[in-house]
ROZAVEX-566725 format. One record per residue (C-alpha): x, y, z. Coordinates in pm, whole numbers, always signed. Each point is the difference from the previous one (the first is absolute). Example, Ala and Ser with C-alpha at 12.3 -4.5 7.8 and 13.67 -1.06 7.14 Angstrom:
2
      c1      c2      c3
   +1230    -450    +780
    +137    +344     -66
END
This chain:
906
      c1      c2      c3
    -275   -4169   -4468
    -255    -218    +160
     +17    -251    +284
     +77    -283    -259
    +274    +205    -165
    +194     +50    +338
     -41    -364     +71
    +147     -92    -328
    +295    +237     +58
     +73    -150    +343
     -13    -349    -148
    +232     +91    -296
    +243    +149    +243
      +5    -316    +218
     +25    -241    -290
    +268    +182    -189
    +187     +63    +317
     +53    +362     -85
    +292    +148    +180
     +81    +353    +133
    +240     +36    -281
    -282     -51    -256
    -187    +325     +96
     +65    +358    -144
    -146    +337     +51
    -243     -63    -278
    -134    -326    +184
    -119    +225    +278
    -120    +291    -229
    -218    -266    -161
    -152    -119    +333
     -73    +341     +74
    -182     +62    -333
    -218    -313     +72
     -70     +91    +360
    -113    +342    -106
    -291    -155    -190
    -154    -182    +332
    -285    +170    +189
     +11     -35    +376
    -184    -332     +30
    +225    -170    -257
    +324    +145    +208
    -138    -165    +303
     -35    -332    -175
    +328     +30    -143
    +179     +86    +322
    -177    -279    +182
    +116    -246    -272
    +364    +113      +7
     +11     -14    +391
    -126    -346     -12
    +257     -90    -262
    +272    +137    +212
    -110    -194    +304
     -81    -333    -146
    +197     -40    -313
    +304    +239     -66
     +92    +236    +269
    +252    +172    -214
    -230     +43    -309
    +111    +349    -142
    -352     +53    -197
    -188     -81    +323
    +224    +221    +217
     -28    +289    -249
    -358     -14     -61
    -100     -46    +360
    +249    +264    +111
    -129    +260    -261
    -342     -40     +86
     +75     +23    +384
    +218    +294     -81
    -283    +180    -180
    -252     -79    +283
    +280     +94    +263
     -90    -272    +246
    +181    -105    +312
    +280    -193    -186
     +20    +255    -287
    +352     -72    -116
     +98    -331    +149
     -47    -200    -321
    +160    +265    -233
    +295     +44    +236
     +58    -383     +30
      -7      -3    -399
    +260    +291      +6
    +227    -198    +228
     -18    -288    -243
    +105    +215    -302
    +290    +150    +214
    +141    -354     +74
      +8     -35    -384
    +135    +339     -54
    -292     +95    -243
     +52    +369     +90
    -244    +140    -266
    -283    -193    +127
    +114     +85    +359
     -34    +364     -83
    -350     -58    -176
    -153    -191    +296
    +157    +256    +260
    -132    +307    -198
    -357    -177     -11
      +1     -22    +381
    +122    +352     +39
    -263    +145    -228
    -249     -92    +282
    +204     +88    +322
    +357     +97    +118
     +63    -359    +115
    +339      -7    +182
     +59    -354    -113
     -64     +69    -370
    +218    +309     +31
    +300    -189    +153
     -29    -279    -267
      -8    +231    -287
    +301    +208    +153
    +183    -328     +21
     -87     -74    -357
    +152    +337    -101
    +306     -63    +191
     +42    -330    -178
     -45    +160    -342
    +230    +294     +70
    -278    +271     +23
    +163    +166    +291
    -199    +343     -24
    -315    -190     -37
    +104    -202    +310
     +43    +317    +209
    -340    +143    -124
    -168    -313    +128
    +190      -6    +330
    -106    +366     +62
    -368    -123     -44
     +79    -310    +209
    +114    +199    +313
    -318    +193     -10
    -209    -304     +64
    +233    -225    +188
     +68    +187    +327
    +226    -280    +132
    +242     +17    -265
    +348    +163     +90
    +261    -151    -222
    -142    +137    -326
     -69    +339    +165
    +384      +2     +86
     +99     -97    -354
    -238    +284    -125
    +179    +251    +219
    +344    -128    -135
    -140     +20    -360
    -162    +347     +41
    +316    +134    +148
    +206    -124    -288
    -231    +176    -220
     +88    +314    +197
    -323     +63    +181
    +100     +35    +358
    -353    +129    +114
    -175    -306    -126
    +297    -231    +121
     -39    +132    +335
    -383     -46      +9
     +65    -370     -82
    +261     -38    +270
    -223    +144    +251
    -289    -242    -117
    +220    -298     +50
    +107    +122    +325
    -364     +62    +130
     -94    -353    -121
    +279    -161    +192
     -83    +191    +324
    -363     -78     -43
     +74    -377     -28
    +268     +31    +291
    +277    -112    -236
    +246    +269    +108
    +332    -212     -73
     -50    +112    -358
     -54    +367     +57
    +365    +109     +52
     +98     -50    -366
    -297    +198    -134
     +71    +268    +277
    +351     +38     -92
     -91     +30    -383
    -256    +259     +81
    +240    +186    +211
    +204     +77    -308
    -295    +132    -180
    -189    +208    +277
    +262     +71    +270
    -189    +335     +63
    -301    -192    +115
    +124     -53    +356
    -336     -18    +153
    -116    -275    -210
    +315    -216     +81
     -68     +55    +381
    -352     -97     -37
    +116    -327    -162
    +247     -57    +274
    -299     +62    +237
    -213    -261    -162
    +282    -261     -29
     +86     +52    +361
    -358    -129     +95
    +101    -328    -172
    +401     -31     +45
    +188    +254    +204
    +331    -131    -137
    -105     +50    -365
    -122    +345     +81
    +329    +104    +171
    +187    -125    -321
    -220    +213    -222
     +78    +304    +244
    +367     -59     -37
     -47      +7    -381
    -199    +327     +40
    +265    +148    +242
    +287     -75    -234
    -203    +142    -309
     -59    +335    +186
    +360     +38    +108
     +12    +369    -101
    -319     +80    +199
     +82     -12    +382
    -368     +62    +107
    -123    -284    -200
    +281    -218    +118
    -107     +78    +360
    -358     -93     -64
     +94    -334    -137
    +248     -71    +286
    -278     +86    +258
    -232    -223    -171
    +255    -282      +9
     +27     +47    +374
    -366     +10     +50
      -8    -351    -161
    +299    -133    +198
    +123    +207    +298
    +311    -211     +26
    +126     +66    -340
    +353    +154     +91
     +78     +72    -355
    -299    +214     -56
     +61    +162    +340
    +364     +91     -91
    -103    +134    -336
    -273    +209    +151
    +237    +167    +249
    +241     +63    -288
    -294    +160    -195
     -90    +228    +304
    +370    +106     +41
     -10     +88    -367
    -335    +187      -1
     +74    +204    +318
    +383     +49     -43
     -44    +370     +71
    -240     -21    +291
    +140    +133    +325
    -140    -281    +205
     +43    -302    -218
    +221    -193    +253
    -212     +75    +312
    -307    -111    -181
    +147    -311    -121
    +139     -87    +349
    -324     +88    +191
    -204    -212    -246
    +221    -296     +74
     +26     -54    -371
    +371     -40      +9
     +22    -171    +337
     -25    -364    +104
    -276     +75    +239
    -302    -256     -40
    -261    +224    -140
    -265     -19    -253
    +156    +138    -334
    -334    +148     -99
     -15    +216    +323
    +353    +101     -45
     -73    +115    -350
    -317    +197    +120
    +218    +165    +275
    +279    +100    -246
    -237    +149    -265
    -196    +196    +285
    +336    +143    +157
    +176     +75    -338
    -301    +205    -117
     +87    +252    +269
    +255    +266    -124
     +34    +371     -31
    -278    +142    -206
    -233    -308     +43
    -373     +84     +52
    -145    -164    +312
    -354     -41    +155
     -22      +2    +371
    -294    -243    +100
     -64    +133    +339
     -69    +356    -116
     -90     -58    -378
    +252    +247    -107
    +217     +13    -299
    +364    +108     +35
    +345     -19    -174
    +335    -124    +164
    +245    +293     +35
    +272    -213    +144
     +62    -354    +117
    +282    -178    +191
     +37    -300    +224
    -146    +174    +294
    -260    +266    -117
    -247     +80    -277
    -102    +352     -60
    -315     +51    -197
    -176    +302    -119
    -372     -51     +32
    -261    +212    -194
    -137    +281    +195
    +201     -72    +302
     +91    +372     +59
    +357     -41    +124
    +325     +20    -184
    +183    -252    +206
    -198    -300    -143
    -118    -308    +204
    +280    -213    +146
     -52    -362     +51
    +244    -271     +92
     +69    -240    -293
    -169    -293    +177
    -318    +196     +57
     +12    +155    -354
      -4    -350    -156
    -287    -103    +217
    -227    +315     -28
     +84    +113    -351
     -94    -139    -341
    +225     +78    -288
    -191    +133    -306
    +117     +28    -364
     -36    +360    -149
    -290    -105    -203
    -191    -156    +281
    -354    +137     +14
     +42    +124    +342
    +302    +210     -87
    -178    +137    -285
    -299     +89    +223
    +231    +186    +221
    +183    +180    -274
    -287     +94    -241
    -335    +184     +41
    -316    -202     -20
    -105    +194    -300
    +315    -108    -201
     -27    -360    +118
    -373     -16     -65
     +52    +128    -375
    +285    -250     -44
    -209    -290    +147
    -284     +72    -220
    +202     +63    -318
    +244    -292     +42
    -168    -327    +129
    +292    -225    -113
    +254    +224    +182
    -231      +5    +310
     -26    -372      +0
    +369     -60     -25
     +92    +253    +270
    -242    -140    +237
     +92    -371     -62
    +370    +101     +30
     -73    +163    +318
    -168    -312    +136
    +283    -231     -83
    -136     -90    -351
    -342    -106    +121
    -305    +181     +76
    -374     -91     +53
    -298    +229    -113
     -89     +64    +358
    +364    +131     +66
     -13    +198    -320
    -314    +192    +119
    +123     +55    +353
    +318    +165    -150
    -192    +212    -245
    -317    +112    +149
     -36    +246    +152
    +359    +111      +7
     +44     +29    -375
    -342     -74    -157
    -352    +120    +103
    -242    -280     +82
    -213     +89    -317
    +334     -43    -215
     +85    -350    +127
    -250    -209    -188
     +59    +151    -347
    +381     -27     +70
     -40    -360    +127
    -174    -105    -332
    +298    +143    -200
    +242    -168    +235
    -166    -349     -30
     +26     +27    -384
    +376    +105     +32
     +61    -290    +238
    -131    -243    -246
    +152    +137    -325
    +340    +139    +123
    +243    -302     -33
    +203    +118    +303
    -297     -68    +242
     -82    -346     +97
    -256    -165    +239
     +85    -152    +321
     -54    -384     -16
     -88      -9    +393
    -167    +310     +82
    -329    +140    -121
      -6    +356    -169
    +369     +29     +35
    +249     +96    -252
    +374     -39     -81
    +256    +228    -161
    +212    -214    -240
    +364     +88     -99
     -72    -138    -361
    -332     -24    -162
    -254    -274     +27
    -221    -102    -298
    -349     +91     -18
     -78    -379     -46
    +191     -92    +327
    -173    +273    +201
    -361    -102    -138
     +78    -367    +100
     +67    +122    +357
    -333    +176      +3
    -165    -313    -145
    +160    -233    +263
    -104    +253    +293
    -380     -13    -108
    -182    -231    +215
    -340     +19    -183
     -45    -210    -307
    -164    +294    -204
    +259    +244    +115
    +258    -234    -167
    -214     +20    -323
      +2    +377     +23
    +380     +10     +51
     +50    -212    -312
    -232    +233    -205
    +217    +282    +129
    +293    -154    -138
    -148     -63    -336
    -131    +352     -20
    +334    +132     +91
    +151    -195    -288
    +211    -220    +227
    +220    -255    -163
    -235    -306     -31
    +292    -221    -124
    +179     +58    +344
      -2    -284    +266
    -150    +255    +228
    -329      +2    -207
     +16    -367     -36
      +2     -45    +375
    -318    +231     +31
    -170    -211    -271
    +129    -334    +148
    -207    +100    +326
    -326     -31    -211
    +121    -301    -231
    +100    -200    +302
    -375     -34    +107
     -41    -254    -287
    +332    -189     +39
    +121    -292    +213
    +328      +6    +163
    +140    -199    -291
    -125    +248    -260
    -286    -199    -128
    -352    +171      +7
    -207    -101    +299
    -376     -75     -37
    -228    +270    +124
    -255    -133    +254
    -178    +328    +131
     +52    +318    -201
      +2    +316    +218
     +46    +361     -91
    +373     -13     +18
      +9    -295    -233
    -226    +171    -261
    +208    +324     +30
    +325    -179     -39
    -146    -168    -317
    -132    +322    -149
    +313    +193     +87
    +231    -263    -178
    -233      -7    -289
      -3    +365     -43
    +377      +7     +14
     +37    -260    -258
    -263     +89    -251
     -22    +387     +43
    +346     +75     +99
    +167    -252    -236
    +207    -178    +284
     -10    -350    -144
    +302     -84    +228
    -233      -9    +317
     -70    -351    +133
    -379     -59     +30
    -232    -297      -8
     -97     +34    -388
    -242    -289     +27
    -203    +171    +282
    -301    +196    -103
    -218    +233    +169
    -286    -223     -32
    +187    -265    +186
     +67    +244    +284
    -366     +93     -11
    -122    -365     +70
    +243     -23    +292
    -132    +341    +165
    -226     -73    +318
    -183    +347     -44
     +83    +199    -320
    -168    +306    +158
    +230     -15    +309
    +294     -60    -210
     -64    +302    -231
     -82    +219    +295
    +348     -77    +158
    +185    +101    -308
    +129    +349     +82
    +167     +86    -332
    -238    +196    -247
    +189    -131    -325
     -35    -370    +128
    -354     +50     +70
     -60    +119    -356
    +202    -305    -128
    -198    -222    +216
    -338    +147    -147
    +141     -26    -347
     +78    -381     +42
    -349     -58    +155
    -144    +126    -319
    +221    -187    -230
      +4    -337    +189
    -312     -37    +225
    -329     -91    -183
    -236    +174    +235
    +220    +307     +14
    -290    +237     +50
    -122    -156    +313
    +358      -4    +142
     +75    +360     -73
    -322    +119    +155
    +125    -178    +314
    +343    +143     -32
    -119    +375     -65
     -53     +58    +370
    +372     -39     +54
    +101    +222    -293
    -228    +300     -11
    +115    +171    -317
    -119     +38    -351
    +201    -295    -120
    -248    -285     +59
    -308    +203    -126
    +193     +99    -318
     +52    -382     -69
    -361     -53     +27
     -76    +291    -220
    +250     -95    -269
    -130    -352      -7
    -371    +115      -7
     -71    -175    +321
    -134    +287    +203
    -324    -172     +87
    +204    -253    +193
    +178    +285    +192
    -330    +137     +99
     -15    -262    +263
    +268    +173    +181
    -222    +294     +36
    -286    -188    +147
    +219    -195    +234
    +165    +315    +124
    -354    +128    +122
    -131    -328    +118
    +304     -79    +201
     +88    +367     +84
    +159     -76    +326
    +247    -254    -130
     +36    +183    -332
     +24    +354    +154
    +322     +99    -185
    -132    -130    -327
    -331    +180     +34
    +187    +330     +70
    +225     -55    -284
    -298     -56    -236
    -182    +307    +133
    +286    +223     -88
    +126    -168    -321
    -271    -237    -130
    -231     +62    -294
    -333    +134    +116
    -187    -200    -252
    +124    -332    +133
    -173     +60    +322
    -335     -10    -185
    +122    -320    -197
     +60    -165    +324
    -348     +66    +120
    +103    +282    +257
    -215    +313      -8
    +129    +343    +132
    -210     -16    +317
    +137    -354    +102
    +360    +126     -73
     -42    +301    +208
    -150    -206    +290
    +282    -246     -37
    +254    +286     +29
    -165    +128    +326
     -10    -354    +149
    +383     -33     -99
     +90    +320    +163
    -183    -112    +326
    +184    -324     -22
    +352    +153     -75
     -50    +253    +298
     -70    -307    +228
    +317    -174    -119
    +188    +324     +92
    -144     +12    +334
    +112    -363     +65
    +353     +71    -140
     -31    -243    -294
    +203    +114    -296
     -13    +367    +105
    +220    +158    -251
    -171    -173    -295
    -335     +57    +141
     +62    +376     +79
     +97     +42    -362
    -326    -183    -120
    -208    +185    +235
    +134    +342    -128
     -72    -111    -347
    -363     -86     +78
     -46    +315    +190
    +106    +183    -313
    -236    -205    -228
    -298     +32    +241
     +28    +346    +126
    +261    +207    -170
    -118     -96    -352
    -363     +40    +150
    -131    -348    -111
    -216      -4    +331
    -124    +358     -59
     -89     -49    -355
    -197    -319     +81
    -188    +222    +252
     -62    +279    -245
    -106    -231    -286
    -225    -235    +218
    -324      +3    +209
     -43     +16    +386
     -11    -367     -15
    +353      -2    -157
    +103    +249    +264
    -132    -229    +283
    +212    -299    -157
    +302    +205     -44
      -7    +159    +348
     -52    -330    +178
    +322    -119    -142
    +210    +325     +53
    -128     +14    +359
    +126    -353     +55
    +341     +33    -139
    +256     -43    +281
    +219    +267    +107
    -111    +230    -284
    +224    +314      +1
    -147    +299    +162
    -240    +207    -189
     -81    -237    -271
    -325    -119    +147
    -111    +345     +78
     +72    +100    -364
    -231    -275    -121
    -263     +84    +259
     +25    +365    -119
     -47    -101    -367
    -309    -230     +77
    -152    +279    +209
     +39    +268    -272
    -168    -235    -258
    -256    -152    +226
     -82    +256    +296
    -249    -224    +179
    +252    -306      -2
     +36    -152    +348
    +342    -151     +91
     -25    -321    +196
    +301     +64    +201
     -65    +386     +79
    -124    +151    +306
    -227    +288    -109
    +193    +321     +40
    -269    +218    +149
    -338    -105     +94
    -261    +210    +159
     -63    -253    +268
    +369     -65     +64
    +148    +148    +315
    +378     -19     -57
    +133     -99    -349
    +270    -261     -22
    +276     -34    -255
    +229    +265    -165
    -203    +255    -198
    +179    +234    -243
     -36    +182    -326
    +103    -141    -337
    +273    +271     -16
    +142    -101    +339
      -7    -380    -121
    +201     +90    -306
    +251    +203    +200
     +61    -287    +224
     +43    -239    -290
    +241    +233    -160
    +203     +16    +324
     +12    -381      +9
    +102     -17    -369
    +288    +244     +92
    +123    -206    +295
     -12    -327    -190
    +135     +92    -316
    +223    +310     +86
     +92     +17    +371
     +64    -381     +63
    +198     -73    -313
    +209    +307     +71
     +75     -99    +368
     +67    -360    -123
    +260    +144    -231
    +164    +197    +293
      +9    -310    +209
    +163    -200    -283
    +262    +278     -50
     +60      +6    +390
     +26    -383      +1
    +292     +12    -256
    +189    +217    +228
     +90    -283    +227
     -45     -93    +367
    -382     +60     +79
     +51      -6    +383
    +189    +341     -37
    -206    +127    -318
    -209    +294    +127
    -130     +65    -366
    -125    -361      -4
    -175     +23    +332
    -157    +335     -89
    -118    -143    -341
    -144    -324    +195
    -193    +241    +241
    -128    +212    -286
    -121    -307    -182
    -179    -128    +305
    -160    +332     +44
    -129     +19    -353
    -123    -372     +11
    -198     +84    +306
    -152    +311    -147
     -96    -201    -321
    -157    -271    +202
    -200    +254    +209
    -129    +171    -317
     -88    -318    -150
    -218    -105    +286
    -172    +336      -6
     -60      +8    -371
    -160    -365     +32
    -236    +146    +277
     -80    +308    -190
    -352     +86    -116
     -38    +287    -266
    -301    +232    +104
    -145    +221    -277
    -187    +307     +41
    -329    -162     -89
     +30    -245    +300
     +39    +280    +256
    -319     +44    +210
     -26    +391     +65
    -265     -49    +280
    +259    -113    +236
    +355     +64     +84
    +228    -260    -163
    +262     -60    -241
     +25    +282    -273
    -206    +262    +188
     +82    +339    +115
    -158     +83    +313
     -42    +342    +181
     -49     -41    +379
     -69    +262    +288
    +233     -44    +275
    -224     +55    +287
    +271     +46    +264
    +197    +262    -196
    -305    +160    -177
    +159     -14    -349
     -48    -220    -316
    +258    -242    -119
     +20    -174    -336
    +130    -365     -40
     +30    -224    -320
     -36    -362     +75
    +219    -230    -219
    +216    -326     +26
    +338     -56    +162
    +185     +65    -335
    -170    +347     -58
      -7    +113    +370
    +193    +316    +112
     -98    +119    +347
    +189    +315     -44
    -245     +91    -283
    -308    -142    +207
      -1    -287    -248
    -113    -295    +254
     +51    -371     -42
    -332    -144     +52
    +177    -316    +160
    +175    +223    +269
    -178     +21    +334
     -96    +372     -67
    -132     -96    -338
    -216    -285    +129
    -149    +225    +250
    -129    +234    -268
    -138    -278    -227
    -385     -41     -79
    -103    +326    +168
    -268    +198    -200
     -73    +377     -50
    -146    +163    +315
    +123    -276    +224
    +187     +87    +332
    +266    -240    +140
    +261     -32    +253
    +290    -231     +51
    +318     -19    +201
    +352     -90    -155
    +322      +4    +182
    -165    +148    +297
    -123    +305    -199
    -365     +78     -36
    -157     +71    -344
    -339    +159     -57
    -123     +54    -361
    -306     +81    -200
     -24     -98    -364
     -71    +311    -210
     +78    -135    -358
     +91    -306    -192
    +106      -2    -366
    +164    -241    -242
    +370     +68    -112
    +101     +13    -372
    +238    -300     -53
END
């Protein structure tokens, strides 16, 4: 079919005045066959011709509408379905149901369009295909989240089929949708119908009443009356409903009378029922807040013979032995008297708190710590229920910890137990999340669905990417993706592309959340097969790409790894210069994913630029350079024109830069991590030492000038390099070193030591840094978890110990930096100095004495090993054999003659 053939068909339709009744299914099948022969350019021409014909000649042309609509549907433009939907309406008006079905199915083959679903369902209803209609309705309510009446009809239909569970789900869906759009006047009939199916789900009905009460108190009270009547055999549930009514309307005399009647029934055998009713003013005409009266009554009625109580002033658990209008006698644990503690009734009500037998405080007083510890570790669900019940049905994680640690659980047991508890809190349907309080959980009387609970988590997340993580958790847990709860999560992302009227809005600037929402919705539709999700089908990644101000900044801001991968895949598929783009994006996604794409596309020569850029701009690309040093391909450095020496020198320069950043408090955590990696590459893996070993003295001069100038190089590393150079090049002179012992020198400066002493000090530093400090940090963390730091002696001791270790480490580091290793061949045997053993004649005592002259690390005065830097050691230096000398130290006169000088073995 060419341009001319379509024009002839349009003219023929116009001349012959072909009507709707003329068309058959075969007519449209013939048009489809002819359309299939056109290429894309011909389809564009055909669509333009048909659109012009509709606007200028015949706006109801069936052929033009069908050809234009079919091409647009295939291309999924902004008005994908408009022409075809208008065409369907025309055939509905003429009751051409077989063609209506054909056209609807054509649209539905591309998308779950709610208009097409509704029209096809109407078609089935008109043609008596009832079961097919209900199947269509089930599909419709999955994509039309405003539809309520059809949901109600599905509930009725499903119930007639005998499926109560599915019917209940439909009733709940309808109720949820009505509440969401604040149309609560229609809720009651659905509420009543659901009561007949799921009467036992009391908690759900109370929750509905709560939500309705936010819109209409009178409607909520009507629902609660229905709930009260439905539970006439359960006095406790009736009381809950009656109390809820009074919380909504304190003047509801009918609810008040019913509540009093319920209390009389529940506590008919209680010895103090009348006095509790009277004292609370529930039954009198006193002008008092009904909620205060209820609170007083329930507090007082809880006190009876055998009731466990807690005394706030003494933190004691007891049990009521007897109670009357005047006195209460309580047996407290460990009181040591048989008479019991006598309190006036008024005082008892003020100072005592009634506890259930299952209250955690009662259990603590009755059971040993060992038994409770075993029970808590073994049965997480029981523990959570017990604690929530003890705290009035609601508990925070902080309260949970305070109750368990250290009275039941050891500090080290808390974290593993908490991880299990969090899992139980999310998966057990009896636990729910508080909507208003962070890290607080509720105990429900009836189960809450996982979907509803996860929606609460989703709503509570403030960060965009935390919401994405929450949605992924929902999918990973196999949550019901057809539920309205899931739809609300998805709608958060799809609404970014919608105007208030539901039309797709134009994207002016595409930021990271726009890209992330687009990629997430695309993933749900294409990979998860969720065709019911509303998303801008005409919008493409390349269109968003053109609207991004900085594609690097956008990509870097995306904090979901899967979305980053999807972003990269789209760049490769849709952006012509993708190699250049991915080279830029690599710095924000340092994994093997991008290099693998270059490799699989045989474009590694383009990726080499990343290696060269990382070296040339090492300060800006520090993280990239370190990643490539650890994970890159060695041969690519050569391809990038970077030789081994240049790379080694760049690493040392980068270490200097990173240490300076740490000193100026810039990105400290990240820079410390990178500094540790570089130290490992340069020194632990012996890159610098190998360069010295394999090079000439000129190489040693180059490398030492870099090492010596690295800012804040950890103690001992410079000495290690100096020693290696000295061993290979004995005559090497270090530009920054004061010569250790010179015959012309009078008093040496610096910290002289043996290699063995230096190694010992370095090992001591390593132990403090990697053993002692981490251990004390763990002790501090454990102590911190125990509570109030002001009264925490373990915490204070830990901090003092940490400070002492840090000071020791700092002192050692400074000493090691100043240290100069003296080898035996550098010792001058003609004079007293470092490394010499000297025999002196004490002229005052007339006896010989032997001293060994060493540095501060090796000195031991008790063994006559003298520190040459100490005053006594300085007085001995540089004297020769046969020389007589005297000196005074601390008001004591010394008179020596040097008898012998020898060099020590070390």
